[in-house]
N, C-alpha and C positions, 0 to 999 in steps of 0.2 A: 399351819402355814401351807399355802398351796405349793405343790411340787413344781420345780423348774425343769425345763427340758434344755438340752444343749442349744437349741435354736432360740430360746427365750431372750428377749431384749434385756440388756444388762441393767438399765435403769429400773425395770420392774423387779429385779432381784436384789439390788444393793442400794437403790435410791438414786435420784437424779444427780446430786452433787458428787457422790463417789463415782458414778458412771461417767460423768463428764471428765473427772480427773483421770480415770483409767483410759478413756479414749484419747485424751490429750497426751498422756505419757506413753501409752503402748498401742494405740490404735484399736483398742478392744471395743466391740459393740454388742457382743452376745455372751451368754453364759459359757458357750463353747470356747470363745476366744479367751475368756478368763481362765478356764480350767486347762487350757493348752499352754498356759504360762507356767512351765514346770520349774521346780526347784533346780538351781544350778549345782547345789551341793547340800550336804546335811551335816549339821554340827550336833554335838551331844552336850547335855547339861553339865556333865562333869569334865568336859573337854575345854582346855584353854588354848587359844591360838598364839603361836610364837610372835611376839610383837616385833622382834628383831627383823622378821622377814617382810614386814609391811612395806609396800613400795610408796615412796613419796609422790604426792600429786594424784594418787589413785583413790577412788572410792572403795572402802572396805567394809565388811561386816564381820565382827569377831565376837567370840565368847571370852569374857574376862571377869576379873574380880576387883571390886573397889578396895583400894588400899587406904586412902584418906581423902577427905574433902574439907575445904575451908573457904571462907568468904573474907574478902578484904575490900576496903574502899579504894577506888582508883584515884591516883594523885593528880593527873592532868585533865580529868573530865569528871562530870558528875556521875554518880551511880556506883555500883559494886561489881566486883568480879568474883565469880565462883570458880575455884580451881579444884579439880578432882583428878586423882591419879589412880589409874587402873593397872592391873598387872597380870602377867601370864605365869607368875612364879619366878621368872628370871628377869625379863625386861619390864620397863614401865612406859606408860603412855599417858600424857596429860590431856584432860578435857577442860575446855573453858566455856563458861556461860556468863553473859553480861546481864546484870539486873534480874537475876532469876534465883534469888536466895531460897525460894520455896523448895527448890530441888534438894536442899540439904536434908530434908525429912526422910527421903527414901534412898539417897545415895550414901548409905551408911557403910563403914568398913566391914568387909566380909560378904557383902551382897554380890551375887553374880548375876550376869545378864548378857544380853546381846547388844553390842554397841555398833553404830554405823555412822560413817562420815568420810570426808576426804582428808587424807593424811597430809598434814602440813608440818612445818618445822619452825621452832622458835628458840633462838639461842642454842642451837645445836641439838635440841631435844624434839622428838616427834610429838605431835599433838593433833587432836581433833577439836575444831572450833564449832560450838553449837551442834554437837552430834545428836542424832536420834538414838534412843535406847529403849530397851524393854527389860526390866529386871524380872528374874524368875520369882514366881509367887511362893512365899514361904509356907502358906497354908496348903498349897497344892503339894509342895515338897513333903510336908508332914503326912499327907494322905497316902503318898506313894512310898513304896519300899525304896531304900537307897539304891539297890541294884537296878530296879526298873527305871528309876528316875535318871540314873547315870547313863543308861543305854537308850533312852527314848530319843530317836532322831529328831532334830529340829530342822525343818526345811528352811534353807536360805535362798531367797528368790532374787532374780534380777530386779533391781530397784532403781528409783530415781531420787532426786533431792526432795521431791514432794511426797513420794510414796515409799516408805521404808519397807524392808523385807518383812518385818513382823506385822505391819499394817496389811500387807498383801496376804499374809497368812491368815489374819483374822477375817478378811473379806472372803477368802476362799473357804475358810471354815463355815462361814455363814451360808454360802451358796451350796456347799456340799451337804449341809444339814437339810436343805430343802430340795436337793436334786432327786428327781424321780428316776424311773428305769431308763437305761440307755441301750438302744438297739445296737447289736454288735455288727460292725462292718465286715468282719471276717467270716468266711464260710465255716460252719461247725467243724468240718473235717480238717481244715487247715489249722484251726485253733487247737483241736484235740491232738493232731499229729505233732505239733510243736510244744505241747504242754503250756499253752498260753492261758491267761486269765480272761474272764468275760470283761466287757468294756467297763461296766460300772465298778467292778472290783479294782481293775487296773487304775482307774482315775482316783479312786479312794486311796489306794495304797501308795501311789506316787506322791500324793499330797499329805497323807496322814498315816505313815507307816507305824505299826506297833513296835516293830524292831527292824534292824538293818537288813535282815535277810529277806524281807518282803519287797525291797526296792528293786532288786535286779529283775524279778519276774514282771513287775509292773512296767519297768522301762522296756524290757524285751517285747511285751505285748503292744505297747504304744508305738515302739519303733516299727513293728510290723504293720500297725494301722497306717502309719505315714507312708511306708513304702508301697503297700498294697493299694491304698486309695489313689496315690499319685500315679501308679502304673495303670490302673483302670482308667483314670482320666486321660492319660496320654494315648492309650489304645483306643478309647472311644473317639478321640480326636482323629486318629488315623482312619477309623471307620467312617467318620463324617466326611473326610476328604475323599475317600474312595466311593462315597455315595454320589459325588458330583460327576458331571459329565464333562469330559475334556475333548478338545479338538485333536483328532489323531494327526500326528506330524510324521509323515513317512520320509525316510532318507531318499536322496535322488542324485541328480547330476551335480549339484553344487558341492556336495560332500565328496563325491567321487573325484571331481576336478581338484579339490583342495588336497585330498590325500595323495593324489598323483604328483603334486608339486612340493610336498614336504621334503626338505633336504636331509632328513634324518629319519630313521625308523622309530616308531613309537615304542615305548617301554612296555613290558608285559602288563604292568598295572594300568598304564594309560589305555591299553587295548581293552582289558577286562572291564574297567570302570566305564569306558566309552561305550562298550557294547550294552552294559546295563542301562545307561542313560538312554541309548537309542531305543531299547525295548520300552522303557518308561514312556518315552515321547509318543510311542505308538499305542499306548494303553488306553483303556476306557476312562480312567480317572486321572486327575492332575498328578504329575510327578511332584514329589515332595522329598527331595534328596539332599543330604549333606555330604560334600566331598572334602575330606581332610587329607592333607599331604604336606610334606616339608616344603620349605621355601625352595623354589626352583624345580619341583617335582613334575610340573606340567599341568597344573590345575587349569591355567588359562587356556591351554591347548584343548583340554577336554571340554571346557565351557564353550569355546569357539566352535567346535564340531557340533555341539548341541544347537548353537545359534544357526548354523548352516542348515541343519535338518529342519528347524522351524521355518527358516527363510524359504525353503523349497516350495512351500505352499503359500508363500506371500506373507507369512507371519513375521512379527517383529520381536526382537529381544531387547530387553533393557538391562544393562549392567550398572548397578549402583555401587560406587566406591566411596570410602570415608573421607578422602581428601582430594583437593583439586590436583595436587601433584600426581597422585595415583591415578586419577581419572585420565589426565593427560598422557601418562605413561601407558595406560591400557589402550588408549586410542592409537598411539603410534605403534605399539606392539601388534595390535590386531590388524591395522592397516598393512603393516609390513608382512605379517603372516599370510594375509589374504592375497597379497601380490597385485600386480597391475591388471590381471584379468578379472579377479573377483571383487576387488575393492570398489571399482566404479559401479558395479552392479548392486552391491549390498549397501554402499554409501555409509560406512560407519561415521557416526556424527557425535560430536561432543556437545553436551549441554550442561553448563554450570552457572552458578549464580553470579559469578564475577566476570562473566564475558561481557564485552561491549554490547549495548542494547541491540544494535543492528544485527550483529552476529547471532545473538541469542534468538531474535525473532526468526531469522533464517533457519536456525537449527530446529526451533519449535515447529515451524511450518513443514519442514522435511519429516519431522516425527509425526505430526498430525495427519499428513497426507499418506503416510505409509511409504514414502520414497526412501527414507532411512530405515533399513531393516535391522540395523544394529545401532542402538542408541546407548551411549556411555555418558554417565554423569554423576553428579553428587546429589545433595539434597534437593537441587533444583528439579530433579525428576519427580519429586513429590508434590510440586506446586500444582494448584488447581488449574493453572493456565497450560500445563503440559498434558496433552492428550495423545493417544495412540490410535492408529487406524485398526490394528489387529494385534494386540499384545499377546503373544503366545508363550513367552518365556521370561521369567524374572530371574536374574542372576545377582545374588548378593555377595559381594566380596568382603572378606573379613567380617563375618557376622557379628563378632563380639563388639563391633564399633557402632551397631545400630540397635535401636529398641524395636520391640514388636509393633508398636504403632506405626513406625516409619516403614517397616517392611510391608505391613498390611496395606497402607495407603498406596503403595506402588502396585501391589497385586490387584487392588480394586480397580485399577485402570484397564483391566482386561476381563474377559469372560472365563473365569476359572483357569487362569494361565498356569503352566507348569512352573515349578520353582526349583532353583538349584542354588544351594548355599555353599560357599567356599570358605575354608579356613586353613591358614597355614600354622595355626596354633593347635598342635595335636591334642586330642581330647581323650582323657582316660576313659576306659571302658565304662566305669560306673557313672561318670559324668554324662557320657553319651546316653546311657540308659535313663538317667534321671532328668536330664535337661532336654535332650533331643529324642526322647523315646517315641515321639510321633513321626519322626523322620526316618527314612531309610538311610543308613550310613555307609558310605564307601570310603576306602582308604587307598591312597597311592603311596606306597613305601619305596618302590624302586626309583632310583635317580637316573637321569640321562647319563650316558657315557661321555667321557671327555672332560669332566670337571676335575680340577686339580685338587680340590679339597681345602680344608681350613685347619690351621693350627691355632689353639687358644691358650693363652697364658695369663696368669694373674700377676699384676704388679702390686705387691702388698706394701704400700707405703708406710704402714704402721711399723713393720719390721725393717724395711729397706727403703728409707726415704730417698736415697740417691737414685733409685730407679726412675724417679719422675723425669729427670733430665734425659735418662737413657731412652725413655719412651719417645721423646721428640727426636732424638738422634735416629732412632729406628724408623720413624716416619720419613724423615729426610732421606735416609738410605733407600727406602722403597721408591720414593719419588725419583731419586737419582737413577734408578733402574728403568725409568720411563713409565712407572705405574702411578696410580692415584690413591688417595686416602680419605676416609671419613673420620671426623672427630665428633663424637656425640656427647652432648651436655644435657644435664637435667633441667636446665632453665635457659631462658634467653639472657637474662641479666641477674646474676646471683645477688646483686644489691637490692633488686626489686621484688623477687618472688622465689618461693621454694618449689613452685610447680612449673611445668611447661605452660606455654601460652594456651589460651582457650581453644585454639585451633588444632593443638596437638594432643596426644594422649597424656593424661595426668601421670605424673611420676608416682610410682608405688612406694610411698614412704611407709615405713614400719614403725609401729608404736615403740617409743623408747629410744629411737635413733635421733641423730642430730637434726634439729629443726630447720637448719639453713643449708643451702648449697654453697659451695665455695667457688665452683666453676660454672659460669654461664657462658653462652656463646660470646657475649661481649668481652668477658675476661680473657677467654682463650684467644680470641682475635687480637686483643691487645698484647698478650704475651708473645704470640707467634710472630706478630708484626715486628717485634724487636729482637727476635731470636736470630743469631747470625746464620744458622743453617737454613733459615727460611727466607733469607733476604731476597733471593732470586725466584722464589716460588710464587705461584699464582694461588692466592687464598681467597675464599669467599664464604660469607655466612649464609645460612638458610634457616628460616623458622616460619611458623604458621601465621605470624602477624604481618608478614610481608604481603603486598598486593599480589593477587593471583598471577598476573602477567609477569611480575618480577620473579616469583618463585619458579614459574615455568621456564623463563629465560635462563635462570641459574642452573636448573636441572638439565636443560638441553645443552648448555655450555659444558657442564660436568660430563655429560654423556659423550660429547664430542671430544673430550680431552682438553678443553680450553681452560679448565680449572684443575689445579694439582691437589689441593686440600680443601675439602668442604667441611666447615664447622657448623653443625646443625643440631637442632633438637630432635625429638623422635618423629618429626615429620617424615624422616627417611626410613621409618620402621618397616613399612610394607611397600612392595611393588616397585621399588627403585632398582633398575637393572643396568648396571654399568660393568661389563665384563672386565674392563681394564683396572677396576678398583681392587687393590690387593690388600689394603690395610684398614682395619676398623679399630679405633681407639675409643673406648667408652669410659669417660671420666665419672668418678663416684658411682661405679657400677653397682655398689650395694644399694643404691636408691631405686633400682629397677627390679621388677619381678623376674623370675626364672624364664618364663615364656617370652617376656619382652626382650631380655638379653639374647635369647636364642633367635628371635626374629631379627634383631639388629645385626647380629653376627652373620645372618644369611645374606646380607648385602654384599659380602666379598666372597671370593673363591667361586664365582659364578661361571667363569670361563676357563681358559687354559692357564690362567695366572694363579699360582698358589695363594690362598688367603691366609692372612695373619690377623688375629683378633687379640687385642691387649685390654684386659679388664683391670682398670686402675681403681684401687680402693684403699681407704684408710681404716676399714673395719678390722677389728682385732680377731685373731683366731678364736674359734669356739663360739662366736656370736651368730645368731640367726642370719644376720646380714652377710657375714662372710661365708656361711654355709651355702647360701644361694649362689654366690659368685663362684665358689669352688665347685659346686655341682655343675654349673655350665661349662667350666673349664675341663671337667672330667669326662664329658661325653658330647658327641655331635648328634646323638639320637634324640630327636625331639619327643618321641613317644616315651622314652625313659625319663626325660626331663619333665614331661607333663605329670607323670606319677609322682616324681620328687616334689614338684611344685604343689601338688594336691596335699602331700604329706606335710610340707613345710608351712603352707598358708591356711589349709583347711578350705572346705568348699564354699564358705561365705564369700571369700575373695574370688575363688576360681569360677563360681557360677556367675558372679557379678550381679548388679542390680538392674541390668537391662532386660533380664528375663522376666517372665510374669511372676507375680507374687507367689503363685502356687508352686513355682519351681524353686525359688530361692529361700522361702521362709521355712526351711527345715528346722524342726524343734529338737528332736532327739536323734533323728537319723543322721549318720555321719557317712558321707559318700566314700571317704577313703577307707574307713574301717568296716563298712557294712556291704561290701561288694556282693558277697554270697547271699545276704538277705535280700538285696535289691533284685538279684537274678531270680531268686526263689519267688519273690513277690510278682515278678513279671510273668513267670510261667503260670502261677496260680491265677493271675488276672486274665491271661489269655484263655485259660480253661473255663473260667466263669463266663466270659463274654462270648465264647464259642457256643455255649448252650443256652445262655440267657442274655442276649445283647441289650435288651431293654431293662435288665435288672428287676424284672417283675417278681422274681422269686428271691430277691436279695434286698428287701426294703431297708435294712440297716446300712448296707453299702450305698444304696441310692441316697439315703439321708446324709451319710457322711460326705459323699461327693458334693451334695448341695451346700453343706456347711463349709467344706474346704474350698470349693470352687463356686463362689458367688457369681453374680452376673458379670462383674468386672473381670474376675479371674478367668471365667469361661471365655469371655470375649477375647481376652489377651491370649489365652491358650489357642484359640481358633485362628489367631493371626500369625502363627508361626508356620 
């Protein structure tokens, strides 16, 4: 049999039919893709899985023993039913097969094997209908000693309804038998220093370990492969950006005038981050910087000063925001900060998709001519019809709400423009290294003085249902003091959907939690309209499916104080600035992620009015849902919450799917647990690239990069 390489096409190794099934199920196209499909756990031939712990409705793979099997004719339809009962020695699980009497020959009492299927329930008993299974080979057992047989690990793979775990094992066995030499991506000195395996041995042992003790070293080796290759890719991208030539943007009169009119001193972090950005804008290559900071820490101020520096030489800045509400808020805030002297000169202009045609044409003309040196908009900025005279700076607000394609299509409208990415969702150090490793990261931690702060309390309805009415009394009390309140819901209409509307952020439902919301905007509006304490209050709904002008009108009315209570979806999550708003009620708070709850809470306590946040939940103590809510109530530090969020949810959710595939498709690497490994890999990657930037002396690494980062992934990586 000819030897396969990791780059070999899968159809040449396993046949066209199997290759098609693997691509459809897992997106695999090469031998390397297949062999990177690592076992999720290992079973033993002598091990029996506790049946009592199997979750209903979930696909499972278990090792068990056949107790009995019998066939009977069905009463109400033609054919036969084969019933098999398997056991773990304590509990029992039934298997059912229709018209498959031939299975009686091998499903004999005492036979052990691996069984896979979706756990169902029939008449109070757990069952698997038409499961896949593989019985252990009696002849093989006879050849092996009892001890070796009992301890030989059986890899259990992530599987689908069409490709069971043992089918995957047989496919991988076939490919491993024909796999040729594998060039090592790790430098020899790094591999030796950490006691890691060579690449070929690591791949062999993670799939076909002879004993359990071989697995850990194989995993450690392949984890380092992931971390090291990814860090090299990110650092190469940084090198690529720094090879481009950028227009130098020197500070001047505009910035001096602006700083002279600021009614407050900048915080130390605003000054230091601002100075770094100012130096970046005068550099030889395009700035590529991420600024993270708490809600209200002054990221918009820092971004506006960068826009003024670019405007000094006639350059334009484009700020893209995720929602129309936030874009409108940014326009008003920036115009107010610029004041009557600078605003007419820079002409900040709003450009969104839902503007009336005449207004949009006027805004597009100002943008194309260069008259508008600050352009603020939503996805409309990405339109082919939107052009700039001299786009010098792209500012992306709330980066997690945009995909790399959207960000790149905006940057492509200029000649190597500088890029500034803002986020109010604090990023754990390891995520910053793993996801934004090609960006320079700045952090604003200090908050402006004069803020009254926020108190956060959990209203645990599971234990204290009477607190629900107290929540509304508390809102009415705050409004009675002359303040305003937000009520945030997980849906527009609980009768129609379990998610926010398409224009808002999807609610972060967690597996195993209630599939329906109880409180949507419509339901809360109905209840409060009939509540005696709200009889004289001005209440208004707000959600993403409203027309743009209506949303903007409502937000401006709320900002002016013409609305007392705003009942909204998460459309108010970012950018809404109403200093008089003192109270935030989040219903079914357990349906939101930690970072989202923290973002929402940041809408109150923004001025001299003390903030109050009430997290209403029916989640029971000890559940993951309740842990998230309690974590948010326990601290106001978003950076602490970001680490908690990473631990609770894992990087799959934290990284999100808007990043490029190279960044979110971690196999063995765990961002939360492997912080030191990632940092070590970054140092090693820097050392390699410093002496061998083209990787001419590291062919194994160059090949691994090519496999891991194909054309699509490299293009996506280059767009950040």
